[in-house]
N, C-alpha and C positions, 0 to 999 in steps of 0.2 A: 504494500500500500504506500509506503514511504517513497519507493522508486517511482510509482505512478504520479505522485504529486510533484516530484522533482522534474520528471520528464515532460509533463504537460502543465507547466506553471502558467503559461500564457492562456491556455484554454480554460484553466480554472479561474483565473482572474477575470477574463471576459464573461464567463458564465455567471460569476458572482455579481458583476456589474449589471448584467442584463436582468438577473433575478431581483436586484434592488431597484433598478430604474422602472421596470414595467409596473410593479404595484404602486409606486409613488406617482408617476406621471401618467400612467395608463397605457394601454396597448395602442391606442390611436396615435399618441405622441411617438411611440417607437416606430410605427409604420411610416408616419410622415417624415421622421428623421432619416430613415433608411431610403425613402423615396427621394428626399432632397439630396442625399449623397449620390445616389444613382443619376439624378438629374445633372448635378455638377460634373460627374464623370462623363456625361454626354456633351454638355455645353462647353466645357473648357477646350476640348479638341476642335469643336466647331468654331469657337472664337479664334483659336490659333490659325485655323484654315482661312478664315476671313482676313486676318491680319497679313498672312502670307500672300493672299490674292491681291490685297491692296498694295503691298510692297512691290509685287511683281508688276502691277499696272503702272505704278509710279516709276519704276526702273525702265519699263518699256517705253514710256512717254519721253524719256530723256535720250533715247538712242537716235542718232542721226546717221544717214548713209550718204557718203560723198557722191555727188553726181558725176564727178570725173573718173574716179577709179573704183568706186563701189566699196570702199573701206567703211566698216561700221565703227563708230566712235560715240562716246558719251557726250553730253552737252557741256563738258568742262572746258573745251578749247574752242577758239573761233576759227582755227584753220585745221585742215586735214593733216593727220600725222604722216600719211604716206606720200601724198603728192603736194601738199601745201595749199590746196584750193580753199577758198573762203566758204565757211559753213554757215555764215549768218543768213544767207539766202534760203538755205534749207530749213533752218529753224523758223523763218518767217512763213514758210509754206505749210508748216505743221498745223493741222486743223485744231489741235487742242489749245494752241496759243492765240487763235483768232478771237476777235470780239464777235458777239452774236450779230451785230449790225453788218459786219463784213460778210457774213455767211448767208444773208437773206437773199432769196431769189425773187426777182421782179417778175410778176405774172400779170399778163393783160387779159382782162375778161372779154369774152365775145358773147354776143347775144345769139342764141340758137333760134331759128325760125322754122 
């Protein structure tokens, strides 16, 4: 019996805690507590996935491709590292940096007879 208590010390401690908590706070409290822990185990990876997705989109929006040589570079320099071409024109063409008024398409209405 003494060997069993030494070998399963954690199991014994957790079972004593559960046997004390359930009569004091009730079975409903215990079920909601376990449910909240399971919910957190589901939501934390989902939150991390959303943060990785946002970081990837932010990184993707900073990538420029040189129109002369095709070298891919970040938005850190104004010139291409490979051929020395000006990259400012490329960043101006980027749709994410445009103002909404610059992207508006003018449409003419015609009357249908």
